[in-house]
C-alpha positions as CSV (number, residue, x, y, z in Angstrom):
1,M,12.6,39.3,-88.8
2,S,9.2,38.6,-87.2
3,Q,8.9,35.9,-84.6
4,V,6.0,33.6,-83.8
5,G,5.0,33.7,-80.1
6,K,6.3,37.2,-79.5
7,F,5.2,40.8,-80.1
8,N,6.5,42.3,-83.3
9,T,6.2,45.9,-84.6
10,L,4.7,45.5,-88.1
11,E,3.4,47.9,-90.8
12,V,-0.2,47.9,-92.0
13,V,0.1,47.4,-95.7
14,N,-3.5,46.5,-96.7
15,E,-7.0,47.1,-95.4
16,V,-9.9,44.7,-96.0
17,P,-13.5,44.6,-94.7
18,F,-12.6,42.1,-91.9
19,G,-9.3,43.6,-90.8
20,F,-5.8,44.6,-91.8
21,Y,-2.8,42.9,-93.3
22,L,0.6,43.4,-91.7
23,D,4.0,43.1,-93.4
24,A,5.8,40.3,-91.6
25,G,8.8,40.2,-93.8
26,D,9.9,36.6,-94.5
27,K,6.5,35.3,-93.2
28,G,4.5,37.3,-95.7
29,Q,1.4,39.3,-94.9
30,I,-0.4,38.4,-91.7
31,L,-4.0,39.2,-91.0
32,L,-4.9,41.4,-88.0
33,P,-8.7,41.0,-87.6
34,T,-10.6,44.2,-86.8
35,K,-11.7,42.9,-83.4
36,N,-8.0,42.4,-82.5
37,A,-6.7,45.7,-83.9
38,P,-6.2,49.0,-82.2
39,L,-8.9,51.7,-82.6
40,G,-8.3,54.0,-85.5
41,C,-5.9,51.6,-87.2
42,K,-5.1,52.6,-90.8
43,L,-2.7,52.0,-93.7
44,G,0.9,52.9,-92.9
45,D,0.5,52.5,-89.1
46,R,3.1,50.4,-87.3
47,V,1.3,48.0,-84.9
48,N,2.9,46.1,-82.0
49,A,1.2,42.7,-82.5
50,F,1.5,39.2,-81.2
51,I,1.8,36.5,-83.8
52,Y,0.5,32.9,-83.5
53,H,-1.4,30.3,-85.5
54,D,-5.2,30.3,-85.6
55,S,-7.5,27.3,-85.6
56,D,-6.9,26.8,-89.4
57,D,-3.1,26.9,-88.8
58,R,-2.7,30.2,-90.5
59,L,-0.5,32.9,-89.0
60,I,-2.6,35.6,-87.4
61,A,-1.9,38.8,-85.4
62,T,-3.5,40.3,-82.3
63,I,-2.8,43.2,-79.9
64,R,-4.2,41.1,-77.0
65,R,-1.6,40.0,-74.6
66,P,-1.4,36.2,-73.9
67,K,-0.6,34.9,-70.5
68,V,2.8,33.6,-71.7
69,Y,5.2,34.1,-74.6
70,V,7.4,31.5,-76.4
71,D,10.4,30.3,-74.5
72,H,8.8,31.1,-71.1
73,C,7.1,29.2,-68.4
74,A,3.6,29.8,-67.0
75,Y,0.9,28.2,-64.8
76,L,-2.0,27.5,-67.0
77,K,-5.3,25.6,-66.7
78,V,-6.4,22.7,-68.9
79,V,-9.8,23.6,-70.6
80,S,-10.2,20.6,-72.9
81,V,-8.8,17.2,-73.8
82,N,-9.0,15.3,-77.1
83,N,-7.1,12.5,-78.9
84,V,-4.2,14.8,-79.8
85,G,-3.5,16.2,-76.3
86,V,-4.8,18.7,-73.8
87,F,-5.5,22.4,-74.4
88,L,-4.6,25.3,-72.1
89,D,-6.2,28.7,-71.6
90,W,-3.5,31.2,-72.4
91,G,-5.6,34.2,-72.9
92,L,-6.1,34.0,-76.7
93,E,-9.0,32.7,-78.9
94,K,-7.2,29.5,-79.9
95,D,-6.1,27.4,-76.9
96,L,-2.6,26.2,-76.5
97,L,-1.8,22.5,-77.2
98,V,0.2,20.2,-75.0
99,P,0.7,17.1,-77.1
100,F,0.6,13.8,-75.3
101,S,4.3,13.3,-76.2
102,E,5.1,16.5,-74.2
103,Q,3.3,15.4,-71.0
104,D,5.4,14.1,-68.2
105,Y,2.3,12.8,-66.5
106,P,-1.4,12.6,-67.4
107,M,-3.1,16.0,-67.4
108,S,-6.7,16.5,-66.4
109,E,-9.3,19.1,-67.4
110,G,-9.9,21.9,-64.9
111,V,-6.4,21.4,-63.4
112,S,-3.5,23.9,-63.8
113,Y,0.1,23.0,-64.5
114,V,3.4,24.7,-65.0
115,V,4.4,24.4,-68.6
116,Y,7.1,25.7,-71.0
117,V,6.0,27.2,-74.3
118,F,8.1,26.4,-77.3
119,C,8.0,26.7,-81.1
120,D,8.0,23.3,-82.9
121,E,10.9,23.3,-85.3
122,E,9.1,21.1,-87.9
123,T,5.7,22.8,-88.0
124,G,6.6,26.3,-86.7
125,R,3.6,26.2,-84.4
126,L,3.5,27.0,-80.7
127,A,3.0,24.2,-78.2
128,A,3.6,23.6,-74.5
129,S,5.3,21.0,-72.4
130,T,5.4,19.8,-68.8
131,K,8.8,18.3,-69.5
132,L,10.6,21.3,-68.1
133,K,14.0,19.5,-67.9
134,D,14.1,19.3,-71.7
135,F,14.1,23.1,-71.9
136,L,15.6,24.5,-68.7
137,Y,19.1,24.2,-67.2
138,D,19.2,22.1,-64.0
139,E,22.6,23.4,-63.0
140,S,24.5,26.7,-62.8
141,C,26.9,26.7,-65.8
142,E,28.6,29.1,-68.2
143,E,26.4,28.1,-71.1
144,G,23.1,28.7,-69.4
145,G,24.2,31.3,-66.9
146,T,25.8,31.2,-63.5
147,F,24.5,32.3,-60.1
148,E,26.1,33.4,-56.8
149,P,25.0,32.6,-53.2
150,K,22.7,35.3,-51.8
151,Q,21.7,36.4,-55.3
152,E,18.1,37.5,-55.4
153,V,16.0,35.6,-58.1
154,E,12.4,35.2,-59.3
155,V,11.0,31.7,-58.9
156,L,7.9,29.9,-60.1
157,I,7.0,26.9,-57.9
158,C,6.6,24.0,-60.4
159,G,6.6,20.8,-58.4
160,Q,6.9,19.1,-55.1
161,T,9.1,16.2,-53.8
162,D,9.7,14.5,-50.5
163,M,12.7,16.9,-50.0
164,G,10.8,20.1,-50.8
165,Y,9.7,22.2,-53.8
166,K,11.0,22.4,-57.3
167,A,11.2,25.9,-58.8
168,V,11.9,27.6,-62.1
169,I,14.6,30.2,-61.5
170,N,14.5,33.4,-63.6
171,G,12.7,31.5,-66.3
172,S,15.9,29.6,-67.3
173,H,17.0,27.2,-64.6
174,L,15.5,24.6,-62.2
175,G,16.3,24.6,-58.4
176,L,15.2,23.1,-55.1
177,I,13.8,24.7,-52.0
178,F,14.2,22.2,-49.1
179,R,11.2,21.9,-46.7
180,D,13.1,23.3,-43.8
181,E,13.6,26.5,-45.7
182,V,9.8,27.1,-46.2
183,F,8.3,29.3,-43.5
184,Q,5.2,30.5,-45.5
185,P,2.4,28.8,-47.4
186,I,3.4,28.1,-51.0
187,K,1.7,26.2,-53.8
188,I,2.6,25.0,-57.2
189,G,2.1,28.0,-59.6
190,H,3.2,30.6,-57.0
191,S,5.6,33.3,-58.3
192,L,7.9,34.5,-55.5
193,K,11.2,36.2,-54.8
194,A,13.9,33.9,-53.4
195,Y,17.7,33.7,-53.0
196,I,20.4,31.3,-54.2
197,K,21.4,29.5,-51.0
198,R,24.2,27.4,-52.5
199,I,25.6,25.9,-55.7
200,R,26.4,22.2,-55.0
201,E,29.5,20.5,-56.4
202,D,27.4,19.0,-59.2
203,G,26.1,22.4,-60.2
204,K,22.6,21.8,-58.8
205,I,21.0,24.9,-57.3
206,D,19.5,25.2,-53.8
207,L,17.2,28.1,-52.9
208,C,15.9,29.8,-49.8
209,F,13.5,32.5,-49.0
210,Q,15.7,34.4,-46.4
211,F,19.2,34.6,-45.0
212,H,19.8,34.5,-41.3
213,D,21.8,37.6,-40.6
214,P,22.5,39.0,-37.1
215,T,19.9,41.8,-37.5
216,A,17.2,39.3,-38.4
217,R,18.2,37.0,-35.6
218,N,17.9,39.8,-33.0
219,S,14.5,40.8,-34.3
220,L,13.3,37.2,-34.1
221,E,14.6,36.9,-30.6
222,E,12.7,40.0,-29.6
223,Q,9.5,38.7,-31.1
224,I,9.8,35.4,-29.3
225,M,10.4,37.2,-26.0
226,E,7.4,39.5,-26.6
227,D,5.2,36.4,-27.4
228,L,6.3,34.6,-24.2
229,I,5.6,37.7,-22.1
230,A,2.2,38.1,-23.7
231,H,1.3,34.4,-22.9
232,D,2.6,34.2,-19.3
233,G,5.9,32.5,-20.3
234,L,4.2,29.8,-22.4
235,S,4.0,29.3,-26.1
236,T,1.6,27.3,-28.1
237,L,4.2,26.8,-30.9
238,T,6.6,23.9,-31.0
239,D,9.0,22.4,-33.5
240,K,6.0,20.4,-34.7
241,S,3.9,23.4,-35.6
242,P,3.1,24.1,-39.3
243,P,5.5,26.5,-41.0
244,D,2.7,28.9,-42.0
245,E,1.6,29.1,-38.4
246,I,5.1,30.0,-37.2
247,S,5.4,32.5,-40.1
248,K,2.2,34.3,-39.1
249,R,3.3,34.6,-35.5
250,F,6.9,35.8,-36.1
251,K,7.1,38.0,-39.3
């Protein structure tokens, strides 16, 4: 069964002056415009194509890769605003809609946001949302998947609070990186490797960027001693120094 918002391998069953029609099973035949088709495409070929709705709300196919697929998160820029919502650049001809009802806060043109892409159950069309909690798990659980301390994960920084930074974990969960765990410059939209620091009693997930093992500690002590020797026993760094400045000095 073909899926909207994903790549599907479909057979070319008809050729017309402006493109090709692909057999999408229960979704019927879907147009693959010539400009979005592979070179040398012909009847009988099987094409790996992405399916979405065009400006006229018709299903259409392309071999171009969007910046994000359905059921995934991405950091995308607002390119226009109208009375329906805001539209994001996601790498395809038709921009991606974030309806006002799916905005956690007002979104502005020219600004980028972390969004979750979903398929609307009523219309079958793709849309995006900044209401990440409606789509992602905010705790480690059997239903959504469990994590273990020290497990390496991929995170997408998605927000900032007084305590630290909120992050999307492996595209499925939400977690928190406390400020005292940040020793490098990070911004919303950054994709990084991190580690599960702990799973709290309520299932909430805390993250960190490194673990303090004896080897790392010895290496850091050596770097500090070398820095002191190089500066005649004095250091310009203090506990008030910015984390990124400390990170640059002691890597």
